[in-house]
C-alpha positions as CSV (number, residue, x, y, z in Angstrom):
1,X,-6.6,-45.0,-48.6
2,X,-4.4,-41.9,-48.7
3,X,-7.3,-40.1,-46.7
4,X,-7.0,-42.5,-43.9
5,X,-3.5,-42.5,-43.6
6,X,-3.5,-38.7,-43.5
7,X,-6.2,-38.9,-40.8
8,X,-4.0,-41.3,-38.8
9,X,-1.1,-39.2,-39.1
10,X,-3.1,-36.0,-38.1
11,X,-4.6,-37.7,-35.0
12,X,-1.1,-39.0,-34.0
13,X,0.3,-35.6,-34.3
14,X,-2.5,-34.1,-32.1
15,X,-1.9,-36.8,-29.5
16,X,1.7,-35.8,-29.2
17,X,1.4,-32.2,-29.7
18,X,-1.5,-31.4,-27.2
19,X,-0.2,-33.1,-24.1
20,X,3.2,-31.4,-24.8
21,X,2.0,-27.9,-25.1
22,X,-0.3,-28.4,-22.2
23,X,2.7,-29.1,-19.8
24,X,5.0,-26.3,-21.2
25,X,3.4,-23.3,-19.5
26,X,2.1,-24.6,-16.6
27,X,5.4,-24.4,-14.6
28,X,6.4,-20.8,-15.6
29,X,3.7,-19.1,-13.7
30,X,4.1,-21.2,-10.5
31,X,7.7,-20.3,-10.1
32,X,7.0,-16.5,-10.9
33,X,4.4,-16.3,-8.4
34,X,6.2,-17.8,-5.3
35,X,9.0,-14.9,-5.1
36,X,6.4,-12.1,-5.6
37,X,4.4,-13.2,-2.7
38,X,7.4,-13.3,-0.1
39,X,8.4,-9.5,-0.5
40,X,4.8,-8.2,-0.4
41,X,4.2,-9.7,3.1
42,X,7.4,-8.2,4.7
43,X,6.5,-4.4,4.2
44,X,2.6,-5.0,5.3
45,X,3.7,-6.4,8.5
46,X,6.3,-3.9,9.2
47,X,4.0,-0.8,8.4
48,X,1.2,-1.9,10.9
49,X,3.3,-0.8,14.0
50,X,4.4,2.3,12.5
51,X,0.8,3.2,11.5
52,X,-0.4,2.7,15.3
53,X,2.1,5.2,16.6
54,X,0.8,8.2,14.3
55,X,-1.3,10.8,16.0
56,X,-4.6,11.8,14.5
57,X,-4.7,15.5,14.1
58,X,-8.5,15.4,13.8
59,X,-9.3,13.6,17.1
60,X,-6.1,14.4,19.2
61,X,-6.4,16.0,22.6
62,X,-4.9,19.3,23.3
63,X,-2.4,17.3,25.7
64,X,-1.6,15.1,22.8
65,X,-0.9,17.8,20.2
66,X,1.3,19.7,22.8
67,X,3.4,16.7,23.4
68,X,4.5,17.0,19.7
69,X,7.9,18.8,19.0
70,X,7.7,22.5,18.1
71,X,3.9,22.3,18.8
72,X,2.9,24.4,22.0
73,X,-0.3,25.3,23.7
74,X,-1.2,27.9,21.1
75,X,-0.3,25.8,18.2
76,X,-2.3,23.0,19.5
77,X,-5.4,25.4,19.9
78,X,-5.0,26.5,16.2
79,X,-4.8,22.9,15.3
80,X,-7.9,22.0,17.2
81,X,-9.9,25.1,15.8
82,X,-9.1,24.3,12.1
83,X,-10.6,20.9,12.3
84,X,-11.4,18.8,10.4
85,X,-8.5,18.2,8.2
86,X,-8.7,16.2,4.8
87,X,-4.8,15.4,5.0
88,X,-1.9,16.3,7.2
89,X,-0.7,18.9,4.6
90,X,-3.8,21.0,5.4
91,X,-1.7,22.3,8.4
92,X,0.2,24.2,5.7
93,X,-2.3,24.8,3.1
94,X,-4.7,26.3,6.0
95,X,-1.6,28.2,7.5
96,X,-2.3,26.5,11.0
97,X,1.4,26.2,11.4
98,X,4.9,27.1,9.8
99,X,6.8,24.8,7.5
100,X,9.5,24.1,10.0
101,X,7.1,22.9,12.7
102,X,5.4,20.9,9.9
103,X,8.7,19.3,9.0
104,X,9.2,18.2,12.8
105,X,5.7,16.5,13.1
106,X,4.9,15.3,9.6
107,X,6.0,11.5,10.4
108,X,4.2,11.5,13.6
109,X,0.7,12.5,12.5
110,X,-2.1,11.5,10.2
111,X,-5.4,12.9,9.4
112,X,-8.0,10.1,9.5
113,X,-11.5,10.9,8.0
114,X,-14.6,9.4,9.9
């Protein structure tokens, strides 16, 4: 008799505990996921127009390079002669242009790989 009472009490506690514990964690992840998705979308859309305006130093023409600040005809020729570049900082590492000229154009250029 005692065993049957114990089993009935155990079954009742499982019927009450399992649904209660299954419902508790579900709302927490849903509320955490919604705010994280909104900020991630804003920088991605803002970065696309800026990336389109960058000049690729591995494929730019002499006229395009010459149009950059502190890059004249001679420096444009040197940039073209030193191709290909793994990164835009190769202009400094390979001593193609001086630091002050690099500082003036670093936000306007990119070195894309094919």
